[in-house]
C-alpha positions, 0 to 999 in steps of 0.5 A, spaced: 127 313 463 128 317 469 126 315 476 121 320 476 117 317 471 111 312 471 114 308 466 120 305 470 124 299 469 129 295 472 135 293 469 133 287 466 127 291 462 121 288 467 116 294 470 118 296 477 113 297 482 111 304 479 108 300 473 102 303 469 097 298 471 098 299 479 097 307 478 092 306 472 087 302 476 089 301 483 091 308 485 087 313 481 090 320 480 096 318 485 101 319 479 098 326 477 102 331 480 101 337 477 106 343 475 102 347 480 102 342 485 096 340 489 096 344 495 090 348 498 090 354 493 091 350 487 085 345 488 081 351 490 083 355 484 081 350 480 074 349 483 073 356 482 075 356 475 071 350 474 065 354 477 065 360 472 062 355 466 056 353 470 049 355 469 049 357 477 055 362 476 052 365 469 045 366 472 047 369 479 052 374 475 046 376 471 041 377 477 047 381 480 048 385 474 041 386 473 039 388 480 046 393 480 043 397 474 036 397 476 038 400 483 043 405 480 038 407 474 032 407 479 035 412 484 034 408 490 041 407 492 046 411 487 053 408 488 055 408 480 052 413 475 050 411 468 056 409 464 057 404 470 064 405 471 064 401 478 061 395 474 066 395 469 071 395 474 068 389 477 068 386 470 075 388 469 077 385 476 073 379 475 076 378 468 083 379 471 083 373 476 078 369 471 083 368 465 089 365 470 085 361 474 082 358 467 089 357 464 091 354 471 085 349 471 086 347 463 094 346 465 092 341 470 087 338 466 092 337 460 097 334 465 092 329 468 090 328 460 097 327 458 098 322 464 092 318 463 094 318 455 101 315 457 098 310 462 093 308 457 098 307 451 103 303 456 097 299 458 096 298 450 103 296 449 102 291 455 096 288 452 100 288 445 106 284 448 101 279 452 098 278 445 104 277 442 106 272 447 100 268 446 101 268 439 108 265 440 106 260 445 100 258 440 105 257 435 110 253 439 104 249 441 102 247 434 109 246 432 109 241 438 103 238 436 105 237 429 111 234 431 107 229 436 102 227 430 108 225 425 111 221 431 105 218 432 104 217 425 111 214 425 109 209 431 103 207 428 106 205 421 112 201 425 107 198 429 103 196 423 109 193 420 111 189 426 104 186 427 104 184 419 111 181 421 108 178 427 102 175 423 107 173 417 111 169 422 105 166 425 103 164 419 110 161 417 110 158 424 103 155 423 105 152 416 112 149 419 108 146 425 103 143 420 108 140 415 112 137 421 106 133 423 104 131 416 110 128 414 
């Protein structure tokens, strides 16, 4: 992988300091550099785009439009007559800036989601590898235990055979001693 990727590995295939867990759990979002940058404009534009969907914005816009229409229809201060051309211009201007700002926010969020998904996938892969390693070690230990049980069984059989041989030799020696004392 390229050196700018959070999934770098050294020559031996081990993860380097750009390990996903380092970024995923220790420095949240430190690895998320947006294509639009993290400068003041990008951050403020994203915050403003997020503000467009809030109840505060919708209620405030509704109140402003209502006051605009009432002031112009009642004739208190007429600055935009009935078809409300200036109001339409204001909405057009708002839409002209809102659409790119919303797209900017969505793109930045998509970048963050993609990076988090990659970090999560990498984390799942590491967990899977660790699980496979534990299974491999458990299988090796099980095989070793089975081998040790076989050796133990063989040693027990050998010890039993030797004990029986000692017992028969002891009995034979005892019999030989008794015969030599009697005769």
